[in-house]
C-alpha positions in Angstrom: 127.7 109.8 147.8 129.6 111.9 145.1 130.6 109.8 143.0 127.0 108.3 142.7 125.9 112.3 141.8 128.7 112.4 139.4 127.7 109.3 137.8 124.1 110.4 137.3 125.2 113.9 136.0 127.3 112.1 133.1 124.8 109.7 132.5 122.3 112.3 131.8 124.8 114.6 129.6 125.3 111.4 127.8 121.4 110.8 127.0 121.3 114.5 126.0 123.9 114.0 123.7 122.9 111.0 122.1 119.2 112.5 121.6 120.5 115.7 119.5 122.9 113.2 117.8 119.8 111.0 116.7 117.6 113.9 115.6 120.5 115.2 113.7 121.0 112.0 111.7 117.4 111.6 111.3 117.5 115.3 109.6 119.9 114.3 107.3 117.7 112.0 104.9 116.4 114.5 102.2 113.3 113.4 99.8 114.4 113.0 96.2 111.3 114.8 94.3 112.7 115.6 91.1 112.6 113.6 88.3 115.7 114.9 86.8 117.9 113.6 89.9 115.8 110.2 89.9 117.2 109.4 86.6 120.3 110.5 87.5 120.3 108.2 90.5 119.5 105.1 88.3 121.1 105.9 84.9 124.4 103.8 84.5 124.5 103.3 88.1 125.1 100.1 90.3 122.8 99.8 93.4 124.2 97.5 96.2 121.9 96.5 99.1 122.0 93.7 101.6 122.3 90.5 99.9 121.4 92.4 96.4 122.8 94.3 93.5 121.3 96.0 90.7 122.3 97.4 87.7 120.5 100.0 85.8 121.1 101.8 82.1 119.9 105.0 80.9 117.8 103.5 78.3 115.5 101.7 81.1 116.9 98.4 81.4 118.6 96.9 84.2 119.3 93.7 85.9 118.6 92.8 89.9 120.9 89.8 91.1 119.7 88.4 94.6 122.4 86.7 96.5 122.1 82.8 95.6 119.8 83.5 92.6 120.2 83.9 88.7 120.0 87.4 87.5 116.7 88.7 86.7 115.9 91.7 84.3 114.2 94.4 84.6 112.9 97.6 83.2 112.5 101.0 84.6 111.2 104.4 84.6 110.4 107.6 86.4 106.9 107.8 87.3 105.8 111.6 88.1 108.1 113.5 90.2 109.2 111.3 92.8 108.8 107.8 92.0 110.4 105.2 90.0 109.2 102.1 88.9 110.6 98.8 88.2 108.9 95.9 86.2 109.9 92.4 86.2 109.7 89.6 83.5 106.2 88.5 84.7 104.9 92.0 84.6 104.8 92.8 88.2 105.6 96.6 88.8 107.0 98.1 91.8 107.3 102.0 92.5 109.3 103.5 95.2 110.3 106.7 96.8 113.7 107.6 97.6 115.7 109.6 100.1 119.5 110.0 100.2 121.9 110.9 103.2 123.6 114.3 102.5 127.1 113.6 103.5 127.0 109.9 101.7 125.9 107.9 98.6 123.5 105.9 100.9 119.9 105.9 99.6 116.6 104.8 101.1 113.9 103.5 98.8 110.3 103.1 100.4 107.8 100.7 98.7 104.7 103.0 97.4 102.2 99.7 97.6 103.7 97.9 100.6 105.8 100.6 102.9 108.6 98.2 103.1 112.0 100.0 102.7 115.7 99.2 102.4 118.8 101.3 102.3 121.6 100.7 99.9 124.6 102.4 98.4 124.8 104.0 94.6 128.1 103.6 92.7 128.9 104.8 89.1 128.9 102.5 86.3 127.7 99.3 85.3 128.9 95.9 83.6 127.8 94.9 80.0 124.4 93.1 79.9 
């Protein structure tokens, strides 16, 4: 009987600890609402996501490479205080809002039109294109 009580108590403690860890990790995301910070996030940076990579120059030009496909040019600009918008060659534009993790280089982007999101990392530097 004692071992069962100990197991239940340990399970309750584990649940409490994991709940606080989840709460802490979700509060580590901070919205990027400064146009200067958005420009710095994209200017001369390489972004890497799951199955894609993008390179953006400070002059508003970029290139998006989806795994297994040819590179596709993009232009980009900051819109307002909290969005970056990207235009494809077919003139379709998608705008995103961003959050960053305080202790890492991870960023989450949320598509303003669809609500879809993606997590990616940011690296300094870009190749010539």
